[in-house]
N, C-alpha and C positions, 0 to 999 in steps of 0.2 A: 265576390271574393269569399264570402262566408260559405257558400255551397262548395266551392273548390276545396277549401280547407277541410270541411266536413267529409267530403268524398275521399280526400287523401288519408285522413285518419281512419276512415272505414276500410279502405284498401290496405292500409298498413296493418290493421288488426287482422284482416282476412289472410293476408300473406304470412304474417308472423305466427298466426294461429296454428299453422301446420308443423311448426318446429317444436322440439322438445322444450317444455317450460323451464327446464333447468339451465338452458343456454342464456347467455347475456343477450339482451335485446336493446336496440336503440331507444333511448329515453329522452334525450335532450330536445330534439326537434319535435317529437309529439307533444311534449310538455309546453314548449314555446307556442306551438300551434293552438293548443287548448287555451293558453293564456290569451292569445290574440283573439280567439273567439269571444272572450268576455268583453272586449272593447269594440268589436265590430257589431253594428246594429243588425237587426233581423231583416 
């Protein structure tokens, strides 16, 4: 599960990196995913 969440976060950064930084970006789900990573073992 951890590798899937890390992969999704990486892909999100890659996909959103192509857009203008001034545009609004999704933040809720990436933050929740990063929070979940804290509780998932390695």
